[in-house]
C-alpha positions in Angstrom: 46.1 141.4 115.3 45.6 145.4 114.7 49.1 145.8 115.8 50.1 143.3 113.2 48.2 145.5 110.7 50.2 148.5 111.4 53.4 146.7 111.4 52.7 144.6 108.0 54.2 141.5 109.9 52.4 138.1 110.3 54.0 136.5 113.4 54.0 137.6 116.9 58.0 137.0 117.0 58.3 139.6 113.7 56.0 142.1 115.0 58.2 142.5 118.3 61.1 142.5 116.1 59.7 145.0 113.9 58.6 147.1 116.8 61.3 147.4 118.9 63.9 145.3 117.3 66.6 143.1 118.8 65.5 143.7 122.0 61.5 142.7 121.3 62.8 139.5 119.5 64.7 138.5 122.9 61.6 139.7 125.0 59.1 137.6 122.7 61.5 134.6 122.7 61.7 134.3 126.7 58.0 134.7 127.2 57.2 132.3 124.5 59.5 129.7 125.8 58.9 130.0 129.1 55.0 129.8 128.4 56.0 126.8 126.7 58.1 125.3 129.4 55.8 126.1 131.9 52.9 124.0 130.2 55.4 121.1 129.7 56.3 121.0 133.5 52.5 121.7 134.4 51.1 118.5 132.1 54.0 116.3 133.4 52.5 117.1 137.0 49.2 116.2 135.5 50.4 113.1 135.0 51.4 112.0 138.7 48.0 113.5 139.6 45.9 110.9 137.6 47.3 107.8 136.0 48.3 106.6 139.7 44.8 106.7 140.8 43.4 105.2 138.3 45.8 102.3 138.2 45.2 101.8 141.9 41.6 101.9 141.6 41.8 99.0 139.2 44.6 97.0 140.8 44.2 97.3 144.2 47.3 95.0 145.3 49.4 96.5 142.6 52.1 97.4 145.0 53.3 93.8 145.4 53.2 93.2 141.9 56.9 93.0 140.3 57.5 95.8 137.4 53.8 97.0 137.4 54.0 99.0 140.8 55.8 101.7 138.8 52.3 102.8 137.9 51.3 103.3 141.0 54.0 105.6 141.8 53.6 108.9 141.1 57.3 109.8 140.5 57.8 106.8 138.6 54.8 106.8 136.6 55.5 110.4 135.5 59.2 109.4 134.4 58.1 106.4 132.7 55.0 108.3 130.2 56.9 111.2 129.9 60.3 109.2 128.4 58.5 106.6 126.8 55.2 108.2 125.5 55.7 111.9 125.3 59.2 112.2 124.4 59.1 109.9 121.1 56.0 111.9 120.3 58.0 115.3 120.6 60.7 114.1 118.2 57.9 114.7 115.2 59.5 117.8 113.4 55.6 118.3 111.9 53.0 119.0 114.6 50.0 118.4 112.2 51.0 114.7 112.9 49.4 115.5 116.7 46.4 117.6 115.3 43.7 115.2 115.6 44.3 115.2 119.5 42.3 118.5 120.0 39.4 116.1 119.9 40.6 114.0 122.6 41.3 117.5 124.5 37.7 118.2 124.2 36.3 114.7 125.2 38.3 114.9 128.1 37.0 118.4 129.0 33.7 117.1 128.8 34.2 114.1 131.0 35.9 116.1 133.6 33.2 118.7 134.0 30.4 116.0 133.6 32.2 114.6 136.7 32.6 117.2 138.9 29.3 118.5 138.9 27.7 114.7 139.4 30.3 113.5 141.9 30.7 116.9 143.8 27.2 117.0 145.6 27.7 113.4 146.5 31.2 114.1 148.5 31.2 113.5 152.3 31.4 116.3 155.0 34.9 115.8 156.1 36.4 116.4 152.6 34.3 119.2 152.1 35.3 122.9 152.5 33.7 125.4 154.8 30.1 126.6 153.5 30.9 129.7 155.0 33.3 130.1 151.9 31.0 129.7 149.0 29.8 133.1 148.2 33.7 134.6 148.9 34.5 136.6 145.8 38.3 137.2 146.6 41.2 136.2 148.9 44.4 136.8 149.6 46.1 135.3 146.3 43.6 137.0 144.2 46.6 138.4 142.0 48.0 134.8 141.6 44.5 133.4 140.6 44.7 136.2 137.9 47.7 134.5 136.7 46.4 131.3 136.3 43.6 132.4 134.5 45.9 134.4 132.3 47.3 131.0 131.8 44.5 129.2 130.6 42.8 131.8 128.5 46.1 133.2 126.6 45.8 132.7 123.0 48.1 135.6 121.7 50.8 133.8 120.6 48.6 131.7 118.3 46.4 134.3 116.9 48.4 135.0 113.8 48.3 131.2 112.7 44.1 131.3 113.6 44.3 134.7 111.9 45.7 132.8 108.6 43.8 129.9 109.0 41.0 131.7 107.8 39.4 131.0 104.7 38.7 134.6 103.9 40.8 136.6 106.6 39.7 139.9 107.9 39.8 141.5 111.4 35.6 141.2 111.8 35.8 137.5 110.9 38.8 136.8 113.3 36.8 139.2 116.1 34.0 136.7 115.8 35.8 134.0 115.9 37.8 135.0 119.0 34.8 136.2 120.8 32.9 133.1 120.3 35.9 131.0 121.5 36.4 133.2 124.6 32.7 132.7 125.3 32.4 129.0 125.0 35.7 128.7 127.2 34.6 131.2 129.7 30.9 129.0 130.4 33.1 125.9 130.5 35.6 127.3 132.8 32.5 129.0 134.9 30.9 125.7 134.8 33.9 123.3 136.2 35.3 126.1 138.9 32.0 126.9 140.2 30.8 123.3 140.4 33.9 122.5 142.3 34.4 125.5 144.5 30.6 125.3 146.0 31.6 121.5 147.5 35.1 122.2 148.6 35.6 126.1 148.9 38.7 126.1 150.7 39.9 123.0 150.8 39.7 123.4 146.4 43.5 122.0 145.3 45.0 123.2 142.7 43.9 119.9 140.3 40.4 119.7 141.4 40.5 115.9 140.8 42.7 115.9 143.3 39.3 117.0 145.8 38.0 113.6 144.8 38.9 110.2 146.5 41.0 107.9 144.7 38.5 104.8 144.6 35.6 107.3 143.0 35.0 105.5 139.7 33.7 108.4 138.0 36.5 110.7 139.1 39.0 108.2 138.1 37.5 107.7 134.5 38.0 111.3 134.1 41.6 111.6 135.8 42.1 108.6 133.1 40.9 111.0 130.2 42.9 113.7 131.4 45.9 112.2 131.6 45.6 110.4 128.7 45.3 113.8 127.1 48.5 114.7 128.3 50.7 112.4 126.6 50.1 114.2 123.5 49.7 118.0 125.0 53.0 117.6 126.6 54.8 117.0 122.8 52.7 120.1 121.8 54.6 122.3 124.3 58.1 121.0 123.1 57.1 121.8 120.0 56.9 125.7 120.9 59.7 125.7 122.6 62.1 123.9 120.3 60.6 126.2 117.8 61.5 129.1 119.6 65.2 128.4 120.1 65.4 127.4 116.4 64.2 130.6 115.4 66.5 132.6 118.0 69.6 130.8 117.7 69.6 129.1 114.2 66.9 131.4 112.1 68.9 130.6 108.6 70.6 127.5 109.4 69.6 124.0 107.7 67.9 121.5 109.6 70.4 119.2 111.6 68.8 116.3 113.5 71.7 116.1 115.9 70.5 119.3 116.9 66.9 118.9 116.8 66.9 115.9 118.8 69.5 117.2 121.5 67.1 120.1 121.9 64.2 118.1 122.3 65.9 115.6 125.0 67.0 118.4 127.0 63.7 120.1 127.0 61.3 117.1 127.8 64.3 115.8 130.7 64.6 119.3 132.4 60.9 119.6 132.6 60.6 116.1 134.0 62.9 117.0 136.8 60.9 120.0 137.4 57.6 118.1 137.8 59.3 115.7 140.1 60.7 118.5 142.6 56.6 119.5 143.0 53.3 117.7 143.5 51.6 121.2 143.5 49.8 121.8 139.9 48.6 125.2 141.4 52.0 126.7 141.8 53.4 125.8 138.4 50.2 127.5 136.9 51.0 130.7 139.1 54.6 131.2 138.2 53.9 130.5 134.4 50.5 132.2 134.2 52.3 135.4 136.4 55.6 135.8 134.4 54.9 134.9 131.0 50.9 134.6 130.3 50.3 138.4 131.5 53.4 139.5 129.3 52.0 137.6 126.4 48.5 138.8 126.9 48.8 142.6 128.6 52.0 143.9 128.5 53.3 143.3 124.5 50.3 144.0 122.4 49.7 147.5 124.2 53.3 147.9 124.0 53.3 147.5 120.4 50.3 149.5 119.9 51.8 152.5 121.6 54.6 152.3 119.5 53.4 151.9 116.2 50.4 153.9 116.1 50.2 157.9 115.0 50.0 160.4 117.3 51.1 161.3 120.9 51.3 158.1 123.2 49.7 160.3 125.9 46.5 160.7 124.0 43.4 160.1 125.3 42.5 157.0 123.0 45.3 155.1 124.1 44.1 155.3 127.9 42.8 151.7 127.8 46.1 150.5 126.2 48.1 152.2 129.0 45.5 151.0 131.9 46.1 147.3 130.0 49.9 147.9 130.1 49.8 148.8 133.7 47.2 146.0 134.7 49.7 143.4 133.1 53.0 144.6 134.9 51.3 144.9 138.4 50.0 141.0 138.1 53.1 140.2 136.6 54.9 141.6 139.2 53.2 140.9 141.9 52.4 137.2 141.2 55.6 136.4 140.5 57.0 137.6 143.5 54.3 135.9 145.9 54.5 132.4 144.0 58.7 132.7 144.5 58.1 133.3 147.9 55.7 130.4 148.2 58.2 128.2 146.3 61.1 128.9 148.9 59.5 129.8 152.1 57.0 126.5 152.0 57.6 124.3 154.9 56.9 120.8 155.0 53.6 120.7 156.0 52.8 123.6 153.5 50.3 122.5 150.3 53.1 123.1 148.1 55.4 120.2 149.5 52.7 117.7 151.1 49.6 117.3 153.7 47.2 119.4 151.9 44.5 118.9 149.6 46.2 120.7 147.3 49.3 118.1 147.3 47.1 114.9 147.5 49.2 113.0 145.3 52.5 113.7 147.1 52.2 110.4 149.1 51.9 108.5 146.1 
């Protein structure tokens, strides 16, 4: 927001374009699109991780039932709900029609946390992780973990909208809102992360709900809440991707329904295809977080400040900005390379493809 004040701009795109010209607009468009599209893919994967488990727990013999058996199949379930629920919602031009879904998301988060806290300690020893790993602070994939955390916490692309929504916008008020929000988000994430990790440790899946048996009633309620939330979260990310494309390629063009439908259809179909090729939520979040979230959060903001602030870029007061920039570049390069290596060098027995708890739903 301080960068925006220096530049006199009210959007992230305008800020980057003001600071770096056409190159800045291209950069922010790429990273915002990648972040939104990665979110679409991740949320489609979550549909396959949740809904089939719930359906199978409710109807044990669903495999023998005509037509209905598709809801117990992971890939068919993803395809059905993406095409017939999320896709029609994605065609809305006005995103405010989905505004009330934020309440559903909050309810889902509370249900998931409570379920994991209650059911985690009840799990049998054969599906628990090694107790010796409970106090392990960091392992070999710590860089990828930072990328996933970045995906969860990045909100820079929405900061200007949040600032504008304040009754009396000011940097002090904005700082209060963002710090309170980050504290609440941190506490929420820590409750879920710690309560899940102390039980499953080295067996912890990318989606913690995948560590639990399919017949656990409370966990299935959490899965249902999580899955239902994805129906409306996918359209929100589709809206972001579509707006980035519209703003970049047709900034002054009038609205055309055919273009709107075509862009939406292509986005949803490509995201659906990607989600059908993997059942590992972790790798999707690693790639999205490592490539785009780190750029949005750690690279572009300090770059803008170094460009716009007065004085030498090497003066002592700008050391924190250089540190943030170097940190972001390191996480971005290392995490993206390791994640791509994991994708292209994975074997059939690796968690990315099958067998391990991180891919517990691949066989559905």
